[in-house]
C-alpha positions as CSV (number, residue, x, y, z in Angstrom):
1,M,4.2,-6.0,-34.4
2,V,6.3,-7.4,-36.9
3,G,9.2,-9.5,-35.3
4,C,12.7,-10.2,-36.6
5,V,16.0,-12.1,-35.9
6,I,19.4,-11.7,-37.7
7,V,21.4,-15.3,-37.4
8,V,24.8,-16.2,-38.5
9,D,26.4,-19.6,-38.1
10,A,23.0,-20.8,-36.4
11,Q,23.7,-18.0,-33.4
12,I,21.0,-14.9,-33.0
13,I,23.2,-12.0,-33.3
14,A,20.2,-9.1,-33.2
15,E,16.7,-9.1,-33.0
16,G,13.8,-6.4,-33.3
17,Y,10.5,-5.6,-33.4
18,T,8.2,-2.7,-34.9
19,S,8.3,0.5,-32.9
20,P,4.9,2.2,-32.4
21,Y,3.1,3.4,-35.3
22,G,5.4,6.0,-37.6
23,G,8.4,4.8,-36.1
24,P,10.9,2.4,-37.3
25,H,10.0,-1.6,-38.8
26,A,11.2,-4.5,-37.6
27,E,14.1,-5.0,-39.6
28,V,15.1,-1.9,-38.9
29,N,16.0,-2.2,-35.4
30,A,17.3,-5.7,-35.8
31,I,19.8,-4.2,-38.0
32,K,20.7,-1.2,-35.8
33,A,21.1,-4.2,-32.7
34,V,23.7,-5.4,-34.5
35,K,26.9,-4.7,-32.9
36,D,29.5,-5.7,-36.2
37,V,28.0,-4.6,-39.0
38,S,30.4,-6.8,-41.6
39,L,28.5,-9.9,-40.3
40,L,25.8,-9.0,-42.0
41,A,27.2,-9.9,-45.2
42,K,26.7,-13.5,-44.1
43,A,23.9,-13.6,-42.1
44,T,20.0,-15.1,-42.7
45,L,17.1,-12.3,-41.3
46,Y,14.1,-13.7,-40.1
47,V,11.0,-11.9,-40.3
48,T,6.9,-13.1,-39.8
49,L,5.8,-10.5,-42.4
50,E,7.6,-9.4,-46.0
51,P,9.9,-6.4,-45.8
52,C,7.7,-3.6,-47.2
53,A,9.3,-1.9,-50.8
54,H,7.4,1.9,-50.5
55,F,8.3,4.7,-48.9
56,G,5.5,5.2,-45.9
57,K,6.3,6.7,-42.3
58,T,9.3,5.2,-43.0
59,P,11.9,4.1,-46.0
60,P,12.0,0.4,-47.7
61,C,12.9,-2.1,-45.3
62,S,13.6,-4.2,-48.1
63,D,16.5,-1.3,-49.3
64,L,17.9,-1.5,-46.0
65,I,18.1,-5.2,-46.7
66,I,19.6,-5.0,-49.9
67,A,22.4,-2.1,-48.9
68,H,23.4,-4.3,-46.3
69,K,24.5,-6.8,-48.4
70,I,21.9,-9.5,-46.2
71,P,22.4,-12.5,-48.6
72,R,19.1,-14.4,-46.8
73,V,16.2,-13.5,-46.1
74,V,13.5,-16.0,-44.7
75,I,10.0,-14.6,-44.7
76,G,6.6,-16.1,-42.4
77,C,3.9,-14.7,-44.9
78,I,3.4,-12.2,-47.6
79,D,2.0,-8.6,-46.9
80,A,-1.4,-8.2,-47.7
81,H,-1.5,-4.5,-48.2
82,A,-1.5,-3.7,-51.8
83,K,1.7,-1.6,-51.7
84,V,3.1,-4.2,-50.9
85,C,2.1,-8.0,-51.7
86,G,5.0,-9.6,-53.2
87,K,6.7,-6.8,-54.5
88,G,9.1,-6.8,-51.1
89,I,9.9,-10.2,-51.7
90,A,10.5,-9.1,-55.6
91,K,13.1,-6.3,-55.2
92,L,15.2,-8.4,-53.0
93,K,15.2,-11.3,-55.2
94,A,16.4,-8.7,-58.0
95,A,19.1,-8.1,-56.0
96,G,20.2,-11.1,-55.8
97,C,19.2,-12.3,-52.5
98,E,17.9,-15.7,-51.6
99,V,14.4,-15.6,-50.3
100,T,12.3,-18.2,-48.7
101,V,8.5,-17.8,-47.7
102,G,6.1,-19.8,-46.4
103,V,8.3,-20.9,-43.5
104,L,5.3,-21.2,-39.9
105,E,3.2,-19.2,-42.6
106,A,0.2,-20.5,-40.5
107,E,1.5,-19.1,-36.8
108,C,2.5,-15.6,-38.5
109,K,-0.9,-15.2,-40.3
110,A,-2.2,-15.8,-37.0
111,H,-0.2,-13.5,-34.9
112,H,-0.7,-10.9,-37.6
113,K,-4.6,-11.3,-37.8
114,R,-5.3,-8.1,-37.3
115,F,-3.4,-6.6,-39.5
116,F,-4.6,-9.0,-42.5
117,T,-8.2,-8.6,-41.4
118,Y,-8.4,-4.7,-41.5
119,H,-6.5,-4.6,-45.2
120,N,-8.2,-7.9,-46.5
121,K,-11.6,-7.4,-45.0
122,K,-11.7,-3.4,-44.8
123,R,-12.7,-3.4,-40.7
124,P,-11.1,-4.3,-37.4
125,Y,-10.6,-7.7,-36.1
126,I,-13.6,-8.0,-33.7
127,I,-13.3,-9.5,-30.5
128,L,-16.9,-10.0,-28.5
129,K,-16.9,-10.1,-24.9
130,W,-19.6,-10.5,-21.7
131,A,-20.1,-11.8,-19.1
132,E,-23.5,-14.1,-18.1
133,S,-25.1,-16.1,-15.1
134,T,-25.3,-20.1,-14.9
135,D,-28.8,-19.5,-16.2
136,G,-28.1,-17.4,-19.3
137,F,-28.4,-13.7,-18.3
138,M,-25.5,-10.7,-18.5
139,A,-27.8,-8.2,-16.6
140,P,-30.5,-7.4,-14.3
141,R,-33.6,-5.8,-16.5
142,T,-33.7,-3.1,-13.7
143,K,-31.4,-1.6,-11.0
144,S,-30.9,1.2,-8.8
145,E,-27.6,2.3,-9.0
146,T,-26.0,3.4,-12.5
147,K,-23.1,0.5,-12.1
148,P,-22.3,-2.4,-13.5
149,V,-23.6,-5.5,-11.7
150,W,-20.7,-8.1,-11.8
151,I,-21.4,-11.3,-12.5
152,S,-17.1,-12.0,-13.1
153,N,-14.9,-12.4,-10.1
154,T,-12.0,-10.3,-9.7
155,Y,-9.5,-12.2,-11.5
156,S,-11.5,-12.3,-14.8
157,R,-11.9,-8.5,-14.6
158,Q,-8.2,-7.8,-14.6
159,L,-8.1,-9.9,-17.5
160,V,-10.6,-7.5,-19.3
161,H,-8.2,-4.9,-18.3
162,Q,-5.2,-6.8,-19.9
163,W,-7.5,-7.4,-22.8
164,R,-8.0,-3.7,-23.3
165,A,-4.4,-3.0,-23.2
166,E,-3.6,-5.4,-26.1
167,E,-6.6,-4.4,-28.2
168,Q,-6.9,-0.7,-30.0
169,A,-10.3,-0.1,-29.2
170,I,-13.1,-0.8,-27.3
171,L,-17.0,0.1,-28.5
172,V,-20.2,0.1,-26.4
173,G,-23.9,1.2,-27.0
174,A,-25.2,3.9,-26.0
175,N,-27.6,2.4,-23.4
176,T,-24.5,0.4,-21.8
177,V,-22.9,4.2,-20.9
178,V,-26.7,5.5,-19.5
179,Q,-26.9,1.8,-17.4
180,D,-23.4,1.2,-16.1
181,N,-21.9,4.7,-16.5
182,P,-18.1,2.7,-17.7
183,S,-14.9,4.2,-18.0
184,L,-13.8,1.5,-20.5
185,T,-9.9,2.0,-19.2
186,T,-7.1,-0.5,-18.1
187,R,-7.1,0.8,-14.7
188,E,-6.3,-2.8,-13.2
189,V,-3.1,-3.4,-15.1
190,E,0.2,-1.6,-16.4
191,G,-0.9,-0.7,-20.3
192,P,-2.0,1.6,-23.0
193,N,-6.3,2.8,-22.5
194,P,-7.6,1.8,-26.0
195,I,-9.6,4.4,-27.9
196,R,-13.2,4.3,-26.9
197,V,-15.9,4.1,-29.2
198,V,-19.4,5.2,-28.3
199,I,-22.1,4.4,-30.6
200,D,-25.0,7.5,-29.5
201,L,-27.2,7.9,-32.7
202,K,-29.2,10.4,-31.0
203,H,-26.5,12.2,-29.3
204,S,-28.0,12.6,-26.2
205,L,-25.1,11.2,-24.0
206,A,-24.3,13.7,-21.1
207,E,-20.5,14.8,-21.1
208,S,-20.2,14.2,-17.5
209,Y,-20.4,10.6,-18.2
210,Q,-17.0,8.9,-17.4
211,V,-16.0,7.5,-21.3
212,F,-15.9,11.2,-22.2
213,N,-13.5,12.2,-19.4
214,S,-10.0,13.0,-20.3
215,E,-8.3,9.4,-19.6
216,A,-8.7,8.3,-23.1
217,K,-9.5,9.2,-26.6
218,T,-13.1,8.8,-27.2
219,I,-14.8,8.8,-30.9
220,R,-18.8,9.2,-30.7
221,L,-20.6,7.6,-33.7
222,T,-24.0,9.6,-34.0
223,A,-26.9,9.6,-36.9
224,K,-24.0,11.4,-38.9
225,D,-22.3,8.4,-39.2
226,I,-24.9,5.6,-38.9
227,D,-27.9,5.5,-40.8
228,A,-30.4,3.9,-38.8
229,Q,-32.5,2.2,-41.8
230,L,-29.2,0.5,-42.5
231,P,-27.3,-2.9,-41.0
232,L,-25.7,-1.1,-37.9
233,A,-22.5,-3.3,-37.7
234,F,-21.4,-3.1,-41.4
235,Q,-21.4,0.9,-40.9
236,V,-19.9,0.9,-37.7
237,C,-16.9,-1.1,-39.1
238,K,-16.6,1.5,-42.0
239,A,-16.7,4.5,-39.9
240,L,-14.0,2.5,-37.2
241,H,-11.7,1.9,-41.0
242,S,-12.0,5.2,-41.8
243,H,-10.6,5.9,-38.3
244,H,-7.4,3.5,-39.0
245,I,-8.6,1.0,-35.7
246,T,-7.4,-2.0,-36.9
247,S,-8.7,-4.0,-33.5
248,V,-11.7,-3.3,-31.1
249,I,-13.4,-5.6,-28.2
250,I,-16.8,-4.5,-28.0
251,E,-18.5,-5.1,-24.3
252,G,-22.2,-4.2,-24.8
253,G,-25.1,-3.9,-24.4
254,Q,-27.2,-7.2,-25.9
255,K,-28.7,-5.4,-28.4
256,T,-25.2,-4.0,-30.2
257,L,-23.4,-7.3,-29.6
258,Q,-26.3,-9.3,-31.2
259,A,-26.1,-6.7,-34.2
260,F,-22.5,-7.8,-35.0
261,I,-23.4,-11.4,-34.5
262,D,-26.2,-11.4,-37.0
263,E,-24.4,-9.9,-39.4
264,N,-22.1,-12.1,-39.4
265,L,-19.1,-9.7,-38.4
266,W,-17.0,-10.9,-35.7
267,D,-13.9,-13.1,-35.3
268,E,-13.6,-14.2,-31.6
269,A,-16.3,-14.4,-28.9
270,R,-15.0,-14.6,-25.0
271,I,-17.3,-15.4,-22.6
272,F,-17.3,-15.6,-19.4
273,V,-19.7,-17.8,-17.0
274,G,-20.1,-16.8,-13.4
275,E,-20.4,-19.1,-10.6
276,R,-24.4,-17.6,-9.6
277,P,-27.7,-18.0,-11.4
278,L,-29.5,-13.7,-11.8
279,K,-33.1,-16.0,-12.3
280,S,-33.9,-13.4,-14.3
281,G,-32.4,-10.2,-16.6
282,I,-31.4,-9.2,-19.9
283,S,-30.7,-12.6,-21.9
284,T,-27.1,-13.0,-23.5
285,P,-26.6,-12.4,-27.4
286,K,-27.7,-15.9,-29.3
287,I,-23.9,-17.0,-31.1
288,K,-22.7,-20.0,-33.0
289,G,-19.4,-20.5,-33.5
290,T,-16.1,-23.2,-32.8
291,L,-15.4,-24.1,-29.3
292,A,-11.7,-23.2,-29.2
293,S,-11.0,-23.2,-25.3
294,E,-13.0,-23.3,-22.1
295,H,-10.9,-23.3,-18.9
296,S,-11.3,-21.6,-15.2
297,I,-10.7,-18.5,-14.0
298,K,-11.2,-19.4,-10.0
299,S,-15.0,-19.9,-9.7
300,D,-15.9,-18.2,-13.1
301,S,-15.4,-20.1,-16.8
302,L,-13.6,-18.6,-19.7
303,K,-15.0,-19.5,-23.1
304,L,-13.2,-18.8,-26.9
305,L,-15.5,-19.3,-29.5
306,I,-13.8,-18.4,-33.2
307,N,-16.2,-17.3,-36.0
308,D,-14.8,-19.4,-38.8
């Protein structure tokens, strides 16, 4: 979400951030929070992303800034959306506003990485996630029950549920549904459930699987959406973009994860390594990336790879 603060004489007098989709933007919420609107005539408005200049779900934020005669605006980064992209800055300057662009730009771009990926690359921001044993397996080859075989510990699994609450969607292949019957919800934390996406090319999965229950919305991608003769990950990205999904966690299985890696359609990989070996089973995906961080979660190790 975009963040905004309004400052007068080195004191923050109001702050705001973007409301859920379709609601007021950060600048609107910050301006509404000002108790004495007469102060706006000598204020500086700081915002992480360029104020919009067009009518969308809400009126242009740049018009509101101009209407309140806010004399100075400091912008972290320019909006990549074609309907904005410099137009908000131009409108503010034309109205006599002093505009500074690029303050903490790298940090603001990192904060808005999902937004920029969606608009610049026409796909969601993609996070790959899996757990692997100490000897490089992510699951047994065969098992007696239709449920996950846990490699990571309880604390790691709770963290995964927190991640789910932070992203718009979660995706698995049909085989993962058959083998594990996951619900793909945030039941272990407080937070919204992501949209569940299932690749089911043959439309063969029964509605009785948990992923089709009423706890969250589910999108089923079938042969109508995916041509089996064309690269899988590219088509999935295209379908998710058409559903206006800006971020997705891909949780499996191995073939689905490897498809995104092979087509170089991923941004982060979050890999848990458990404390014990499996000795045999389904091998982990083969991936190359820059190790951004590694730390322990009790008995587990968590590695973060960045695709740069």
